[in-house]
N, C-alpha and C positions, 0 to 999 in steps of 0.2 A: 952824173946828170948835170947839164948846164945850169947856171944860176943867172937870175935876172937881178941886175943891180939898179936900185932906185936912187937917183940923185945923190943923196948924202951917204951912200954906201950900204944901205940895207940890202940884204941878199935873200932871194926867194928862189926855191927850186922851180925850174921851168922846163916844160916839154915844148919843143919847137916843131910845128907842123909845116913842113916846107913842100912836100910832094902834093900833087893834086889829090891823091887818095887820102892822105893824112888830113889835108885841109877840109875835104868833103866830110870825113868821118867826125872830126872835131871831138866833142865830148859825148856824142850819141852812144847810148848803151852803158854809160858809166853812172855810178851812184853819187860821185863827187869828183873833185879835182885832187883830193888827198893832200890838202895843205899847201900845194904849190899852185902853179898857173900853167896855162896853155897859151903859147904865142903862135898865132896863125899868120904866116907870112903871106904877102900879096892878097890882102883881104880888105874890103871896105865895109862889109856888113855881115851880120850873123843872124841866126834865128835859134829859137829854143823849141822848135817843133819836134816832138818825140822825146824831149828831155823830161827827167823826173824831178829836177831841182832848179832853183833860181840861181842865176849867175851874175857876177859883176862883169861888166864889159868896158874896156878902155880902147878907144880908137887912137892909133899912133900914126904920126906922119913918117916920111922917109928917114928922118933923122932920129926916130924913136922918141919924139916928144909926145906927151899925152895931150890929145886934142879935146877929148870929152870922156866922161865917165858916167855910167848909168848901171842900174840893176835891172835885169830882165827876168820876169816870171816865166815858168814853163809855158809852152804853146804860144809863143809870140814871135813876130817877125820884126827884126830891128831895122832902124833907118840906115840908109846908105850915107856914109860920110865921104864926100868927094875928095877931100884932102887926105884922107886916111890911106895908108899903105899896108898897115898891119893891124891886127886886133889881138888884145890880150884878154883872156877869160880866166876867171877864178870863182870859187864858191862865193855866193852872196855874202857880203859883209867882210870879205877878205881885204878889199881895198881900204876900207875904213880902219881895220886893224893895222894895216901896213902904212897908213898915212899917204896913200897914193892919191895925187890930185892933178887936176889940169895944169899943164905947164911943166910937170916933172920930166926930167930927162932920164931915159932908161937905156940900158945896154945889156947885152947877153955876154956872159963870160963862160968859156968852156972849161 
């Protein structure tokens, strides 16, 4: 499984949604993200309609810099972040445990 590297070298398992079908499906139908994260490529906003759990959401620019971080409860529609090119999702509270903050530089390692 690919790993997400956060700034200082912290490694998190990450699933990458690159196809239209994978981006549309996102985390729907799941009970959690299972300790890792979902990186949705070519995405500027997400929603939690039909989801059963809260998630942490980070909007990333084209260089994978964290633009903003928020937690979304189930059944919410997120804001569109025009500068965003990707969105990272994880179980609520995960970003705090990982120390993920605005300005962090991320990269995906196969």
